[in-house]
C-alpha positions in Angstrom: 14.9 60.0 98.6 18.3 58.4 97.9 20.0 58.1 94.4 18.8 54.6 93.8 15.2 55.6 94.5 15.5 58.5 92.1 16.8 56.3 89.3 14.0 53.8 89.9 11.4 56.6 89.7 13.0 58.0 86.6 12.8 54.5 84.9 9.2 53.8 85.9 7.1 52.9 82.9 10.1 52.9 80.6 11.4 49.6 79.2 14.8 48.7 80.5 17.2 46.0 79.5 20.0 44.9 81.9 23.2 43.6 80.4 25.7 41.6 82.5 29.3 41.2 81.4 32.1 39.8 83.5 30.7 40.9 86.8 29.4 44.3 85.6 25.7 45.2 85.0 24.7 47.9 82.7 21.1 49.3 82.2 19.8 50.6 78.9 16.5 52.1 77.9 15.0 50.0 75.0 12.0 51.8 73.7 12.0 50.1 70.3 13.4 47.1 68.4 16.5 48.9 67.2 17.6 49.8 70.7 16.9 46.3 72.0 18.8 44.8 69.1 21.9 46.9 70.0 21.8 45.6 73.6 21.1 42.0 72.5 24.0 41.9 70.1 26.4 43.6 72.5 29.0 40.7 72.5 28.6 39.6 68.9 28.3 42.7 66.8 31.7 44.2 67.5 33.7 41.8 69.7 37.0 43.7 69.0 35.5 46.9 70.3 34.5 45.1 73.5 38.0 43.6 73.9 39.6 47.0 73.3 37.4 48.8 75.9 38.1 46.0 78.4 41.8 46.8 78.1 41.3 50.4 79.5 42.6 51.3 82.9 40.4 52.7 85.7 40.4 56.5 85.7 41.5 56.9 82.1 39.7 59.3 79.7 37.6 57.9 76.8 36.0 59.9 73.9 33.0 58.1 72.3 32.5 59.9 68.9 29.3 58.7 67.4 27.9 57.4 70.7 24.4 56.7 69.4 22.3 55.5 72.5 25.5 55.0 74.5 26.1 51.3 74.3 29.9 51.6 74.6 29.8 54.8 76.6 27.9 53.1 79.5 29.9 49.9 79.2 33.2 51.8 79.5 32.1 53.9 82.4 30.5 51.0 84.4 32.9 48.1 83.5 36.2 50.0 83.5 35.3 53.0 85.5 36.8 55.5 83.0 35.8 59.1 82.5 33.7 59.3 79.3 33.0 62.2 77.0 30.4 61.2 74.4 29.3 63.0 71.2 26.0 62.3 69.4 24.3 64.8 67.1 21.0 62.9 66.4 18.4 64.3 68.8 16.5 61.1 69.8 19.7 59.1 70.2 21.1 61.9 72.3 18.1 61.9 74.5 18.3 58.2 75.1 22.1 58.5 75.6 21.4 60.9 78.5 18.7 58.7 79.9 21.1 55.8 80.0 23.7 57.9 81.7 21.0 58.7 84.4 19.8 55.1 84.6 23.3 54.0 85.5 23.9 56.9 87.9 26.9 58.0 85.9 26.4 61.8 85.8 29.7 62.3 87.7 31.7 60.2 85.2 30.0 60.7 81.8 29.2 63.9 79.9 27.5 63.9 76.5 27.1 66.6 73.9 24.5 66.9 71.1 27.0 67.8 68.3 29.0 66.3 65.5 32.7 66.3 65.3 34.4 67.2 62.0 37.3 69.3 60.6 35.7 72.7 61.3 33.0 74.5 63.3 29.9 74.5 61.1 26.2 75.2 61.5 24.6 72.8 59.1 22.2 69.8 58.9 22.2 66.2 60.0 20.7 64.3 57.1 18.8 61.3 58.5 18.0 58.0 57.0 15.3 57.3 59.5 13.4 58.8 62.4 13.6 56.0 65.0 15.7 56.1 68.1 18.9 54.0 68.0 19.2 54.1 64.2 22.5 55.0 62.5 23.7 56.0 59.1 22.9 59.7 59.5 25.3 62.1 57.7 26.4 65.5 58.9 26.9 68.3 56.4 26.1 66.4 53.2 23.0 64.6 51.8 24.8 61.3 51.1 24.7 57.7 52.2 27.3 56.0 54.4 29.6 55.4 51.4 29.4 59.2 50.7 27.3 58.7 47.6 24.5 61.2 46.9 21.2 60.0 48.4 18.0 61.7 49.4 17.5 61.9 53.1 14.2 61.2 54.9 14.6 64.2 57.2 17.2 66.9 57.9 17.8 68.0 61.5 19.6 71.2 62.3 23.0 70.5 63.9 26.5 71.8 64.6 30.0 70.4 64.4 33.3 71.2 66.2 36.9 70.2 65.7 38.0 67.9 68.5 41.2 70.0 68.7 39.1 73.2 69.3 37.2 71.6 72.2 40.4 70.4 73.8 42.1 73.7 73.4 39.1 75.5 74.9 39.5 73.5 78.1 36.0 72.0 77.8 37.4 68.5 77.6 40.8 67.0 78.5 43.3 65.1 76.3 41.9 61.6 76.0 43.7 58.3 76.5 41.4 56.5 74.1 39.1 57.6 71.3 36.4 55.7 69.3 35.3 57.2 66.0 32.3 55.6 64.4 30.2 58.2 62.5 29.2 56.3 59.4 31.0 58.2 56.8 33.1 61.3 57.8 35.6 59.5 60.0 38.4 61.1 58.0 37.1 64.6 58.7 37.0 63.8 62.5 40.6 62.8 62.2 41.5 66.0 60.3 40.0 68.0 63.1 41.9 66.1 65.8 45.5 66.2 64.5 47.0 68.2 67.3 45.2 66.1 70.0 46.4 62.9 68.3 50.0 64.0 68.5 49.8 64.1 72.3 51.5 61.1 73.9 48.7 60.8 76.5 46.6 59.4 73.7 47.3 55.6 73.7 44.8 54.2 71.2 42.2 55.2 68.7 39.5 52.9 67.2 38.1 54.0 63.9 35.5 52.2 61.7 37.0 52.2 58.2 35.3 51.4 55.0 37.4 50.0 52.1 34.9 51.6 49.7 35.7 55.1 50.7 39.0 56.5 49.4 39.3 59.0 52.2 39.0 56.2 54.7 41.9 54.3 53.1 44.1 57.4 53.6 43.3 57.4 57.4 45.8 54.5 57.8 48.7 56.5 56.4 47.7 59.6 58.3 47.6 57.7 61.6 51.0 56.2 60.8 52.5 59.7 60.4 51.1 60.5 63.8 53.0 57.6 65.4 50.3 54.9 65.4 50.3 51.3 64.2 47.6 48.7 63.7 47.5 44.9 63.8 46.3 43.4 60.5 45.1 40.3 62.2 42.9 42.4 64.6 41.4 44.2 61.6 40.6 40.9 59.8 38.9 39.6 62.9 36.8 42.7 63.0 36.0 42.8 59.3 32.2 42.4 58.5 31.5 39.2 56.5 28.0 40.2 55.2 25.3 42.8 55.2 25.2 46.5 54.2 28.6 47.1 55.9 30.4 44.1 54.4 34.2 44.5 54.6 34.0 47.4 57.0 36.2 46.9 60.0 37.2 48.5 63.3 40.9 49.5 63.1 42.6 49.8 66.5 45.5 52.2 66.2 48.0 52.1 69.1 51.0 54.2 70.0 
């Protein structure tokens, strides 16, 4: 049985959506409406993220921090042929992320870990706002909402976090060329745990979802500046949400 036959057998009886983009075709498991929505809004939800990933060079290393079901992990690996290391602590999202890696026959180019990234190694809980696959808004280490305000969670899943610096120093992962950080709240803690890695000149760009409603997020811009990065205000305005629960949030692309 060849690799394609194995993938087809693996997908049998599981709903799959194919996504075509500029000559590349990605496959995603879509077991519910939330996962199907992510695939169907691929080009409209975060166009600046798509444009950024499309600028990667073949063979580069990309860290997807807060990978969810792997929408951008799979896209980067298939469309740009980069090496991807993905981090997703929520168990159902992690399972679908790995299934999507397998569906696209990417085991040699993509590795995913079921953990959070933060500013320390911690054994704690992931406080979840929902129990369906492909949901987001879960918070590691504190029972708060995405604006870091106290809010009762629907469920708490056991989880662990690591510093990105510690993982790089251990040799488990290499220095990245590009990093995406979208964890719905503790982006600033991820940055704190990655300071040494972010000083390495091999790192060319970092995309961070930043909320203007969180003071710690505002400080990320000055922190990244001290590390030698700049951002384009016009790019940020193009990315800024105009409505919804994340109104005024934006993907900031920091470049060295």
